[in-house]
DOGUNU-976890 format. One line per field, with one value per atom (N, C-alpha, C): x, y, z; residue number from 0; atom name; residue in one letter. Coordinates in Angstrom, 2 decimals. Atoms other than C-alpha are relative to their C-alpha. Layout:
<sites>
px (X:...)
py (Y:...)
pz (Z:...)
nr (NUM:...)
atom (CA:...)
rest (A:...)
</sites>
This chain:
<sites>
px (0.84:0.00:0.88:-0.85:1.67:-0.73:0.57:1.17:-0.37:0.44:-0.57:0.51:-0.48:0.76:-1.18:1.14:-1.76:0.38:-0.43:0.31:1.48:-1.38:3.56:0.35:-0.47:5.63:1.50:-1.44:9.04:0.34:-0.54:11.15:1.50:-1.45:14.63:0.51:-0.57:16.86:1.44:-1.34:19.91:0.87:-1.02:23.09:-0.37:0.37:21.84:0.56:-0.58:23.97:-0.96:0.86:22.24:0.71:-0.49:23.20:-1.21:1.15:20.66:-0.08:-0.02:21.75:-0.51:0.44:21.28:-1.49:1.41:17.94:-0.89:0.80:16.61:-0.02:-0.06:17.78:-0.90:0.83:16.12:-1.48:1.40:12.90:-0.50:0.38:12.87:-0.29:0.21:13.20:-1.30:1.25:10.34:-1.22:1.10:8.13:-0.22:0.12:8.88:-0.60:0.49:8.22:-1.49:1.41:4.85:-0.87:0.72:3.88:-1.11:0.95:2.18:-0.26:0.27:0.40:0.37:-0.28:1.57:0.88:-0.86:4.33:1.40:-1.38:7.65:0.81:-0.88:10.53:1.30:-1.26:13.50:0.58:-0.67:16.04:0.07:-0.05:15.86:0.75:-0.71:17.72:-0.74:0.56:16.34:1.04:-0.94:18.35:-0.37:0.24:18.75:-0.41:0.33:18.43:-0.25:0.13:18.94:0.51:-0.40:19.87:1.42:-1.40:23.60:0.34:-0.24:23.17:0.20:-0.18:23.97:-1.34:1.23:21.47:-0.11:0.27:19.86:-0.80:0.64:18.80:-1.28:1.28:15.20:-0.36:0.58:13.40:-1.41:1.30:10.42:-0.78:0.88:7.58:-1.23:1.02:5.14:-1.03:1.10:1.76:-1.03:0.94:-0.23:0.12:0.02:-1.16:0.45:-0.48:0.29:1.52:-1.44:3.91:0.39:-0.56:5.68:1.46:-1.40:8.95:0.51:-0.53:10.99:1.46:-1.37:14.16:0.55:-0.75:16.65:1.40:-1.30:19.79:0.61:-0.68:22.41:-0.20:0.12:22.01:0.74:-0.84:24.78:0.40:-0.32:25.27:-1.15:1.16:21.84:-0.44:0.55:19.56:-1.48:1.43:16.14:-0.60:0.73:13.52:-1.28:1.23:10.66:-0.65:0.72:7.98:-1.15:1.08:5.45:-0.77:0.86:2.51:-0.50:0.38:1.97:-1.00:1.02:-0.99:0.10:-0.08:-0.67:-1.04:1.08:-4.03:0.15:-0.14:-2.73:0.90:-0.97:-0.59:-0.45:0.50:-2.82:0.03:-0.04:-1.94:0.39:-0.31:-0.46:-1.24:1.24:-4.07:-0.40:0.34:-4.67:0.93:-0.96:-1.52:-0.38:0.40:-2.71:-1.25:1.23:-6.18:0.31:-0.37:-4.65:0.73:-0.74:-2.30:-0.92:0.94:-5.12:-0.87:0.85:-7.33:0.79:-0.84:-4.47:0.33:-0.27:-3.56:-1.23:1.24:-7.20:-0.19:0.12:-7.18:0.98:-0.99:-4.00:-0.47:0.50:-5.51:-1.19:1.13:-8.68:0.48:-0.55:-6.66:0.60:-0.63:-4.66:-1.05:1.06:-7.82:-0.76:0.74:-9.68:0.85:-0.88:-6.69:0.19:-0.19:-6.20:-1.28:1.27:-9.89:-0.44:0.46:-10.73:1.09:-1.11:-7.29:0.37:-0.30:-7.06:0.39:-0.47:-4.95:-0.75:0.71:-6.80:-1.35:1.30:-10.21:0.17:-0.27:-8.72:0.29:-0.30:-7.38:-1.26:1.24:-10.74:-0.91:0.83:-12.60:0.60:-0.68:-10.01:-0.21:0.23:-10.38:-1.43:1.39:-14.15:-0.18:0.09:-13.70:0.83:-0.87:-11.05:-0.76:0.76:-13.65:-0.71:0.59:-15.70:1.04:-1.08:-12.46:0.59:-0.51:-11.16:-0.97:1.01:-14.44:0.02:-0.07:-14.17:1.20:-1.18:-10.66:-0.22:0.28:-11.77:-0.93:0.92:-14.63:0.72:-0.79:-12.22:0.90:-0.89:-9.84:-0.78:0.83:-12.64:-0.43:0.42:-13.90:1.16:-1.21:-10.34:0.31:-0.31:-9.83:-0.90:0.93:-12.95:0.12:-0.22:-12.28:1.24:-1.21:-8.81:-0.29:0.29:-10.23:-1.04:1.09:-13.13:0.56:-0.51:-12.33:-1.05:0.93:-14.18:0.33:-0.27:-14.50:1.25:-1.17:-11.93:1.29:-1.21:-9.41:0.27:-0.18:-10.01:0.53:-0.44:-9.64:1.43:-1.36:-6.53:1.01:-0.90:-4.97:0.26:-0.13:-5.63:0.81:-0.72:-4.37:1.47:-1.39:-1.21:0.73:-0.63:-0.51:0.31:-0.18:-0.98:1.06:-0.95:1.02:1.43:-1.37:4.06:0.45:-0.39:4.01:0.36:-0.30:3.91:1.39:-1.31:6.97:1.12:-1.00:8.84:0.23:-0.10:8.09:0.70:-0.62:9.07:1.50:-1.43:12.41:0.72:-0.57:13.03:0.19:-0.12:12.38:1.16:-1.16:14.96:1.29:-1.21:17.55:0.13:-0.10:16.70:0.15:-0.14:16.35:1.38:-1.36:19.74:0.98:-0.83:21.13:-0.43:0.41:19.42:-1.12:1.11:16.53:-1.32:1.33:12.86:-0.62:0.66:10.72:-0.95:0.90:8.49:-1.36:1.35:5.24:-1.03:1.07:1.89:-0.10:0.08:1.89:1.14:-1.15:5.39:-0.10:0.11:4.45:-1.12:1.18:1.29:0.35:-0.28:1.56:-1.00:0.91:0.02:-0.76:0.81:-2.87:-0.70:0.81:-4.55:-1.46:1.39:-8.20:-0.77:0.71:-9.37:0.28:-0.35:-7.46:-0.55:0.55:-8.55:-1.48:1.43:-12.17:-0.30:0.25:-11.89:0.45:-0.53:-9.87:-0.83:0.79:-12.31:-1.08)
py (-1.19:0.00:1.24:-1.16:3.18:1.27:-1.30:6.74:0.74:-0.80:9.23:1.42:-1.38:12.65:0.94:-0.89:15.42:1.46:-1.36:18.56:-0.04:-0.06:19.46:1.43:-1.36:22.62:-0.04:-0.07:23.47:1.34:-1.22:26.45:-0.18:0.02:26.96:1.43:-1.34:29.95:-0.01:-0.12:30.94:0.88:-0.82:32.33:0.37:-0.21:31.93:-1.15:1.07:29.98:-0.43:0.51:27.79:-1.12:1.11:25.48:-0.82:0.81:22.64:-0.25:0.27:21.87:1.20:-1.21:25.48:0.26:-0.20:25.68:-0.92:0.95:22.53:0.35:-0.35:23.66:1.21:-1.19:27.07:-0.34:0.38:25.51:-0.84:0.81:22.99:0.87:-0.90:25.79:0.78:-0.72:27.70:-0.89:0.93:24.62:-0.21:0.15:24.18:1.26:-1.27:27.87:0.18:-0.15:27.73:-1.04:1.03:24.67:-0.67:0.78:22.80:-1.29:1.10:20.10:-1.37:1.41:16.48:-0.19:0.04:17.09:-0.45:0.48:15.27:0.43:-0.47:16.70:-0.79:0.75:14.62:0.05:0.05:14.39:-1.45:1.33:11.41:0.08:0.06:10.28:-0.90:0.79:9.03:-0.20:0.28:7.37:0.83:-0.78:9.51:-0.89:0.94:6.42:-1.39:1.37:2.71:-0.15:0.27:1.05:0.44:-0.35:1.84:1.43:-1.37:5.40:0.92:-0.99:8.53:0.33:-0.34:9.72:1.50:-1.43:13.12:0.17:-0.22:14.54:0.81:-0.69:15.63:0.29:-0.25:17.14:-0.57:0.63:15.05:0.60:-0.57:16.75:-0.90:1.02:14.14:0.34:-0.15:14.35:-1.08:1.11:11.15:-0.61:0.63:10.03:0.95:-1.00:13.16:0.15:-0.18:13.62:1.01:-0.95:16.56:-0.36:0.20:15.83:1.27:-1.27:18.98:-0.21:0.15:19.07:1.36:-1.18:21.92:-0.48:0.50:21.25:0.92:-0.78:23.10:-0.66:0.50:22.78:0.98:-0.92:24.29:1.18:-1.22:27.89:0.45:-0.38:28.00:-1.13:1.09:25.77:-0.17:0.24:24.18:-0.42:0.42:23.58:-0.70:0.72:21.10:-0.48:0.53:19.94:-0.86:0.92:17.12:-0.37:0.45:16.42:-1.39:1.38:12.69:-0.44:0.51:10.92:-1.52:1.46:7.39:-0.42:0.32:6.37:-1.35:1.36:2.86:-0.06:-0.02:3.95:-0.82:0.77:2.08:-1.51:1.43:-1.31:-0.89:0.90:-2.63:-0.50:0.46:-2.87:-1.37:1.28:-5.70:-1.10:0.99:-7.47:-0.42:0.29:-7.22:-0.88:0.79:-8.55:-1.44:1.33:-11.45:-0.79:0.67:-12.23:-0.47:0.36:-12.21:-1.19:1.08:-14.46:-1.31:1.21:-16.88:-0.57:0.44:-17.01:-0.66:0.60:-17.72:-1.41:1.34:-20.71:-0.97:0.85:-22.07:-0.39:0.27:-21.74:-0.96:0.91:-23.47:-1.42:1.33:-26.37:-0.61:0.52:-26.71:-0.39:0.29:-26.59:-1.27:1.18:-29.17:-1.25:1.17:-31.48:-0.45:0.35:-31.32:-0.54:0.42:-31.74:-1.36:1.25:-34.54:-1.06:0.95:-36.11:-0.51:0.43:-36.33:1.22:-1.12:-34.01:0.06:0.03:-35.15:0.68:-0.63:-34.15:1.49:-1.41:-30.91:0.76:-0.64:-30.15:0.14:-0.05:-30.97:1.13:-1.07:-28.64:1.37:-1.26:-25.93:0.38:-0.28:-26.27:0.46:-0.43:-25.92:1.45:-1.38:-22.69:0.95:-0.87:-21.42:0.71:-0.63:-20.70:1.28:-1.27:-18.18:1.00:-0.92:-16.74:0.67:-0.58:-16.28:1.01:-0.95:-14.63:1.28:-1.18:-12.31:0.88:-0.78:-11.29:0.68:-0.59:-10.74:1.19:-1.10:-8.57:1.19:-1.07:-6.57:0.69:-0.56:-6.12:0.89:-0.79:-4.87:1.30:-1.19:-2.47:0.98:-0.84:-1.18:0.68:-0.55:-0.68:1.18:-1.08:1.43:1.19:-1.10:3.47:0.80:-0.69:4.28:0.88:-0.76:5.45:1.08:-0.95:7.40:1.39:-1.37:11.11:0.86:-0.79:12.89:1.49:-1.44:16.67:0.30:-0.22:16.46:-0.29:0.35:14.72:1.03:-1.00:17.20:1.31:-1.25:20.21:-0.11:0.21:18.74:0.01:0.03:18.07:1.40:-1.36:21.61:0.88:-0.81:23.19:-0.37:0.47:21.07:0.43:-0.40:21.73:1.49:-1.45:25.48:0.45:-0.40:25.75:-0.30:0.39:23.85:0.74:-0.66:25.34:1.47:-1.40:28.90:0.16:-0.08:28.24:-0.31:0.31:26.67:1.22:-1.18:29.70:1.14:-1.07:32.10:-0.23:0.29:30.33:0.16:-0.22:30.35:1.49:-1.45:34.09:0.57:-0.45:34.55:-0.21:0.31:32.87:0.91:-0.77:34.69:1.50:-1.42:38.12:0.33:-0.24:37.71:0.12:-0.11:37.45:1.18:-1.19:40.68:-0.23:0.28:39.03:0.36:-0.28:39.80:-1.28:1.18:37.48:-0.62:0.69:34.95:0.69:-0.55:36.26:-1.04:0.93:34.70:-1.14:1.04:32.86:-1.00:0.88:31.48:-0.84:0.70:30.43:-1.02:0.86:28.57:-1.44:1.41:24.78:-0.59:0.75:22.32:-0.96:0.79:20.71:-1.14:1.10:17.37:0.47:-0.41:17.62:0.06:-0.02:16.77:1.27:-1.23:19.70:1.21:-1.12:22.01:0.17:-0.04:21.11:0.53:-0.45:21.70:1.44:-1.35:24.93:1.05:-0.95:26.48:0.67)
pz (0.00:0.00:0.00:0.14:-1.18:0.42:-0.34:-0.01:-1.28:1.14:-2.29:0.16:-0.02:-3.24:-0.22:0.09:-2.61:-0.27:0.34:-3.16:-0.37:0.44:-4.91:-0.34:0.31:-5.28:-0.24:0.26:-6.72:-0.63:0.60:-7.72:-0.18:0.25:-9.17:0.01:-0.14:-8.42:-0.53:0.57:-10.48:0.89:-0.65:-8.93:1.44:-1.40:-5.38:0.83:-0.82:-2.89:1.12:-1.07:-0.32:0.74:-0.82:2.52:0.43:-0.38:2.76:1.51:-1.45:6.33:0.78:-0.68:7.43:-0.26:0.36:5.58:0.83:-0.76:7.24:1.49:-1.42:10.67:0.31:-0.20:10.31:-0.12:0.19:9.01:1.19:-1.16:11.87:1.21:-1.13:14.41:-0.15:0.23:12.79:0.26:-0.24:12.89:1.50:-1.45:16.58:0.62:-0.55:17.26:-0.26:0.33:15.50:0.69:-0.77:17.57:-0.81:0.79:14.76:0.76:-0.93:16.83:-0.53:0.28:16.94:-1.23:1.18:14.41:0.37:-0.16:14.14:-1.21:1.06:12.12:0.05:0.04:11.00:-1.41:1.29:8.21:-0.47:0.58:5.88:-1.33:1.27:2.77:-0.97:1.07:-0.53:-1.08:1.08:-3.28:-1.23:1.21:-6.41:-1.17:1.06:-8.59:0.56:-0.49:-7.89:1.43:-1.38:-4.59:0.33:-0.28:-4.98:-0.44:0.44:-6.25:1.19:-1.06:-4.27:0.64:-0.73:-1.68:0.19:-0.20:-1.27:1.29:-1.28:2.07:-0.14:-0.04:2.66:1.46:-1.32:5.62:0.00:-0.10:6.66:1.16:-1.03:8.56:0.05:-0.10:9.83:1.06:-0.95:11.51:-0.28:0.15:11.94:-1.39:1.33:8.39:-1.10:0.96:6.71:0.11:0.02:5.66:-1.07:0.95:4.01:-0.21:0.34:2.20:-0.70:0.51:1.57:-0.39:0.49:-0.50:-0.43:0.43:-0.91:-0.38:0.44:-2.93:-1.05:1.04:-5.01:-1.36:1.36:-8.77:-0.91:0.77:-10.87:0.86:-0.76:-9.78:0.89:-0.80:-8.15:0.90:-0.80:-6.14:-0.33:0.18:-6.30:1.34:-1.19:-3.66:-0.46:0.33:-3.79:1.29:-1.15:-1.39:-0.49:0.35:-1.49:1.26:-1.08:0.78:-0.35:0.22:1.06:1.05:-0.91:2.60:0.02:-0.16:3.97:1.03:-0.94:5.49:0.69:-0.53:6.27:1.22:-1.08:9.20:1.21:-1.14:11.66:-0.25:0.32:10.09:1.18:-1.14:13.40:0.73:-0.64:14.64:-0.55:0.59:12.17:0.50:-0.51:13.35:1.42:-1.38:16.97:0.02:0.07:16.07:-0.43:0.48:14.13:1.09:-1.07:17.03:1.12:-1.07:19.59:-0.42:0.48:17.46:-0.11:0.12:16.75:1.37:-1.37:20.44:0.61:-0.50:21.22:-0.52:0.57:18.86:0.66:-0.66:20.45:1.41:-1.35:23.91:-0.03:0.14:22.72:-0.25:0.28:21.32:1.27:-1.22:24.54:1.02:-0.97:26.66:-0.37:0.44:24.57:0.11:-0.07:24.36:1.44:-1.41:28.12:0.63:-0.59:28.95:-0.51:0.60:26.52:0.03:-0.01:26.55:-1.37:1.37:22.78:-0.83:0.81:20.66:-1.33:1.26:17.52:0.08:-0.18:18.85:0.28:-0.27:20.16:-1.28:1.29:16.70:-0.84:0.79:15.10:0.48:-0.55:17.45:-0.35:0.32:16.86:-1.46:1.42:13.10:-0.25:0.15:13.43:0.41:-0.46:15.36:-0.86:0.80:12.94:-1.12:1.08:10.25:0.47:-0.46:12.29:0.45:-0.40:13.68:-1.24:1.24:10.14:-0.59:0.49:9.14:0.82:-0.86:12.15:-0.36:0.40:11.09:-1.34:1.31:7.49:0.14:-0.24:8.72:0.60:-0.62:10.88:-1.03:1.02:7.92:-0.97:0.92:5.63:0.67:-0.75:8.31:0.15:-0.13:8.91:-1.31:1.32:5.18:-0.34:0.34:4.72:0.96:-0.94:7.87:-0.39:0.45:6.52:-1.20:1.22:3.20:0.21:-0.21:4.69:0.31:-0.15:4.28:0.70:-0.79:7.08:-0.14:-0.02:7.44:0.83:-0.85:10.23:-0.76:0.76:7.98:-1.10:1.05:5.17:0.58:-0.62:7.47:0.51:-0.51:9.10:-1.13:1.14:5.71:-0.54:0.51:4.51:0.95:-0.98:7.74:0.04:-0.02:7.79:-1.27:1.27:4.10:-0.02:0.02:4.49:0.99:-1.03:7.71:-0.40:0.37:6.46:-1.26:1.25:2.96:0.22:-0.27:4.28:0.63:-0.65:6.45:-1.00:1.03:3.52:-0.89:0.85:1.31:0.75:-0.79:4.11:0.12:-0.13:4.56:-1.34:1.33:0.80:-0.24:0.17:0.79:0.80:-0.78:3.54:-0.80:0.78:1.30:-1.21:1.24:-1.93:0.28:-0.32:-0.28:0.51:-0.47:1.35:-1.17:1.21:-2.20:-0.87:0.73:-3.28:-0.99:0.91:-5.10:0.65:-0.50:-4.80:0.59:-0.55:-2.65:-1.02:0.91:-4.34:-0.08:0.19:-5.80:0.42:-0.36:-4.95:-1.00:1.04:-8.27:0.14:-0.16:-7.66:1.27:-1.28:-4.13:0.03:-0.02:-5.09:-0.34:0.28:-4.85:-0.98:0.85:-7.25:0.90:-0.91:-5.41:-0.71:0.48:-5.88:-0.07:0.19:-6.96:1.32:-1.28:-3.45:0.77:-0.70:-1.94:-0.72:0.76:-4.75:0.31:-0.24:-4.11:1.39:-1.37:-0.36:0.22:-0.19:-0.68:-0.72:0.80:-3.16:0.85)
nr (0:0:0:1:1:1:2:2:2:3:3:3:4:4:4:5:5:5:6:6:6:7:7:7:8:8:8:9:9:9:10:10:10:11:11:11:12:12:12:13:13:13:14:14:14:15:15:15:16:16:16:17:17:17:18:18:18:19:19:19:20:20:20:21:21:21:22:22:22:23:23:23:24:24:24:25:25:25:26:26:26:27:27:27:28:28:28:29:29:29:30:30:30:31:31:31:32:32:32:33:33:33:34:34:34:35:35:35:36:36:36:37:37:37:38:38:38:39:39:39:40:40:40:41:41:41:42:42:42:43:43:43:44:44:44:45:45:45:46:46:46:47:47:47:48:48:48:49:49:49:50:50:50:51:51:51:52:52:52:53:53:53:54:54:54:55:55:55:56:56:56:57:57:57:58:58:58:59:59:59:60:60:60:61:61:61:62:62:62:63:63:63:64:64:64:65:65:65:66:66:66:67:67:67:68:68:68:69:69:69:70:70:70:71:71:71:72:72:72:73:73:73:74:74:74:75:75:75:76:76:76:77:77:77:78:78:78:79:79:79:80:80:80:81:81:81:82:82:82:83:83:83:84:84:84:85:85:85:86:86:86:87:87:87:88:88:88:89:89:89:90:90:90:91:91:91:92:92:92:93:93:93:94:94:94:95:95:95:96:96:96:97:97:97:98:98:98:99:99:99:100:100:100:101:101:101:102:102:102:103:103:103:104:104:104:105:105:105:106:106:106:107:107:107:108:108:108:109:109:109:110:110:110:111:111:111:112:112:112:113:113:113:114:114:114:115:115:115:116:116:116:117:117:117:118:118:118:119:119:119:120:120:120:121:121:121:122:122:122:123:123:123:124:124:124:125:125:125:126:126:126:127:127:127:128:128:128:129:129:129:130:130:130:131:131:131:132:132:132:133:133:133:134:134:134:135:135:135:136:136:136:137:137:137:138:138:138:139:139:139:140:140:140:141:141:141:142:142:142:143:143:143:144:144:144:145:145:145:146:146:146:147:147:147:148:148:148:149:149:149:150:150:150:151:151:151:152:152:152:153:153:153:154:154:154:155:155:155:156:156:156:157:157:157:158:158:158:159:159:159:160:160:160:161:161:161:162:162:162:163:163:163:164:164:164:165:165:165:166:166:166:167:167:167:168:168:168:169:169:169:170:170:170:171:171:171:172:172:172:173:173:173:174:174:174:175:175:175:176:176:176:177:177:177:178:178:178:179:179:179:180:180:180:181:181:181:182:182:182:183:183:183:184:184:184:185:185:185:186:186:186:187:187:187:188:188:188:189:189:189:190:190:190:191:191:191:192:192:192:193:193:193:194:194:194:195:195:195:196:196:196:197:197:197:198:198:198:199:199:199:200:200:200:201:201:201:202:202:202:203:203:203:204:204:204:205:205:205)
atom (N:CA:C:N:CA:C:N:CA:C:N:CA:C:N:CA:C:N:CA:C:N:CA:C:N:CA:C:N:CA:C:N:CA:C:N:CA:C:N:CA:C:N:CA:C:N:CA:C:N:CA:C:N:CA:C:N:CA:C:N:CA:C:N:CA:C:N:CA:C:N:CA:C:N:CA:C:N:CA:C:N:CA:C:N:CA:C:N:CA:C:N:CA:C:N:CA:C:N:CA:C:N:CA:C:N:CA:C:N:CA:C:N:CA:C:N:CA:C:N:CA:C:N:CA:C:N:CA:C:N:CA:C:N:CA:C:N:CA:C:N:CA:C:N:CA:C:N:CA:C:N:CA:C:N:CA:C:N:CA:C:N:CA:C:N:CA:C:N:CA:C:N:CA:C:N:CA:C:N:CA:C:N:CA:C:N:CA:C:N:CA:C:N:CA:C:N:CA:C:N:CA:C:N:CA:C:N:CA:C:N:CA:C:N:CA:C:N:CA:C:N:CA:C:N:CA:C:N:CA:C:N:CA:C:N:CA:C:N:CA:C:N:CA:C:N:CA:C:N:CA:C:N:CA:C:N:CA:C:N:CA:C:N:CA:C:N:CA:C:N:CA:C:N:CA:C:N:CA:C:N:CA:C:N:CA:C:N:CA:C:N:CA:C:N:CA:C:N:CA:C:N:CA:C:N:CA:C:N:CA:C:N:CA:C:N:CA:C:N:CA:C:N:CA:C:N:CA:C:N:CA:C:N:CA:C:N:CA:C:N:CA:C:N:CA:C:N:CA:C:N:CA:C:N:CA:C:N:CA:C:N:CA:C:N:CA:C:N:CA:C:N:CA:C:N:CA:C:N:CA:C:N:CA:C:N:CA:C:N:CA:C:N:CA:C:N:CA:C:N:CA:C:N:CA:C:N:CA:C:N:CA:C:N:CA:C:N:CA:C:N:CA:C:N:CA:C:N:CA:C:N:CA:C:N:CA:C:N:CA:C:N:CA:C:N:CA:C:N:CA:C:N:CA:C:N:CA:C:N:CA:C:N:CA:C:N:CA:C:N:CA:C:N:CA:C:N:CA:C:N:CA:C:N:CA:C:N:CA:C:N:CA:C:N:CA:C:N:CA:C:N:CA:C:N:CA:C:N:CA:C:N:CA:C:N:CA:C:N:CA:C:N:CA:C:N:CA:C:N:CA:C:N:CA:C:N:CA:C:N:CA:C:N:CA:C:N:CA:C:N:CA:C:N:CA:C:N:CA:C:N:CA:C:N:CA:C:N:CA:C:N:CA:C:N:CA:C:N:CA:C:N:CA:C:N:CA:C:N:CA:C:N:CA:C:N:CA:C:N:CA:C:N:CA:C:N:CA:C:N:CA:C:N:CA:C:N:CA:C:N:CA:C:N:CA:C:N:CA:C:N:CA:C:N:CA:C:N:CA:C:N:CA:C:N:CA:C:N:CA:C:N:CA:C:N:CA:C:N:CA:C:N:CA:C:N:CA:C:N:CA:C:N:CA:C:N:CA:C:N:CA:C:N:CA:C:N:CA:C:N:CA:C:N:CA:C:N:CA:C:N:CA:C:N:CA:C:N:CA:C:N:CA:C:N:CA:C:N:CA:C)
rest (X:X:X:X:X:X:X:X:X:X:X:X:X:X:X:X:X:X:X:X:X:X:X:X:X:X:X:X:X:X:X:X:X:X:X:X:X:X:X:X:X:X:X:X:X:X:X:X:X:X:X:X:X:X:X:X:X:X:X:X:X:X:X:X:X:X:X:X:X:X:X:X:X:X:X:X:X:X:X:X:X:X:X:X:X:X:X:X:X:X:X:X:X:X:X:X:X:X:X:X:X:X:X:X:X:X:X:X:X:X:X:X:X:X:X:X:X:X:X:X:X:X:X:X:X:X:X:X:X:X:X:X:X:X:X:X:X:X:X:X:X:X:X:X:X:X:X:X:X:X:X:X:X:X:X:X:X:X:X:X:X:X:X:X:X:X:X:X:X:X:X:X:X:X:X:X:X:X:X:X:X:X:X:X:X:X:X:X:X:X:X:X:X:X:X:X:X:X:X:X:X:X:X:X:X:X:X:X:X:X:X:X:X:X:X:X:X:X:X:X:X:X:X:X:X:X:X:X:X:X:X:X:X:X:X:X:X:X:X:X:X:X:X:X:X:X:X:X:X:X:X:X:X:X:X:X:X:X:X:X:X:X:X:X:X:X:X:X:X:X:X:X:X:X:X:X:X:X:X:X:X:X:X:X:X:X:X:X:X:X:X:X:X:X:X:X:X:X:X:X:X:X:X:X:X:X:X:X:X:X:X:X:X:X:X:X:X:X:X:X:X:X:X:X:X:X:X:X:X:X:X:X:X:X:X:X:X:X:X:X:X:X:X:X:X:X:X:X:X:X:X:X:X:X:X:X:X:X:X:X:X:X:X:X:X:X:X:X:X:X:X:X:X:X:X:X:X:X:X:X:X:X:X:X:X:X:X:X:X:X:X:X:X:X:X:X:X:X:X:X:X:X:X:X:X:X:X:X:X:X:X:X:X:X:X:X:X:X:X:X:X:X:X:X:X:X:X:X:X:X:X:X:X:X:X:X:X:X:X:X:X:X:X:X:X:X:X:X:X:X:X:X:X:X:X:X:X:X:X:X:X:X:X:X:X:X:X:X:X:X:X:X:X:X:X:X:X:X:X:X:X:X:X:X:X:X:X:X:X:X:X:X:X:X:X:X:X:X:X:X:X:X:X:X:X:X:X:X:X:X:X:X:X:X:X:X:X:X:X:X:X:X:X:X:X:X:X:X:X:X:X:X:X:X:X:X:X:X:X:X:X:X:X:X:X:X:X:X:X:X:X:X:X:X:X:X:X:X:X:X:X:X:X:X:X:X:X:X:X:X:X:X:X:X:X:X:X:X:X:X:X:X:X:X:X:X:X:X:X:X:X:X:X:X:X:X:X:X:X:X:X:X:X:X:X:X:X:X:X:X:X:X:X:X:X:X:X:X)
</sites>
């Protein structure tokens, strides 16, 4: 199950030096100062190509099922910046593992109890197999319910996504403006600062 990209933004700046490490540190401090709730900030690396290719550092801003990946890197005499809002609704998958473990443990305990009570491992296994069908159906029902709950886009989820996207994107643009203005350039215009939104975000932001 892969995450989906719901917003993307990028810009390239000629003849403007940048330190990715300093940019990420400044942006991290701004995120902490703004106290965006339940947010974790960390640096991660992604391969530029295959498994043995060079890696590029990104800043990951995570909140529950939402993740922002921000990249700032030199390119020739200038630098580029990009950001992506990713949504991974399957983050609660450990719940299914716990349910499966509890149900499996229950079957083992049933087998042990029947074998000890009746004194026959064969009969205990037969009884356990009979109960395994409704247990399997119960797990399948739980999995289907979990799947639809993950996909269900409530007003709360929509509002949270929009607020998170706007809060992080504004800070990224503000930090980019700090860099470009220090080089004597004009700050980004509204058109240059506008991200490309997925249809869902466009519909909610309208």
